[in-house]
Residue, then its C-alpha position, 0 to 999 in steps of 0.5 A: x744066268x746072273x742067278x745061276x752064276x751066283x749059285x755056281x760061284x757060291x757052291x764053288x766058293x763054299x766047297x758044297x753042292x747046289x743041294x747043300x746050298x739050298x739046305x744051308x739057306x732053308x729052301x728045298x733043293x727042288x725049288x732052287x733047281x726050279x728057279x734056276x731052270x726058269x732063270x730067276x731066283x727070288x730076292x729072298x734066296x739071293x739075299x740068303x746066299x749073300x748072308x751065308x757068304x758073309x757068315x762064312x767069311x766072318x767065321x773064317x776071319x774070326x778063326x784067324x783072329x783067334x789063332x793069331x791071339x793065341x800066337x800072340x799070348x804064347x809069344x808074350x808068355x814065352x817072353x815072360x818065362x825067358x826073362x824070369x830065368 
């Protein structure tokens, strides 16, 4: 059941279906469903899911840092403009 929990948790976290998860990690949806019905997914599939989650987290972090950087740039530019006047 640990594997099923990993798949369900990952789908919930990413806001995708099991079919979409399978496609994103490069396995056929039927293969993932078959593995889950047997109660065991391969270590490769497990690592692929973990890597996908890490990629999504890093992408989100990068987006946040980009937004923060733009905000800081705007603040600095506004302060420079204020000081010129």
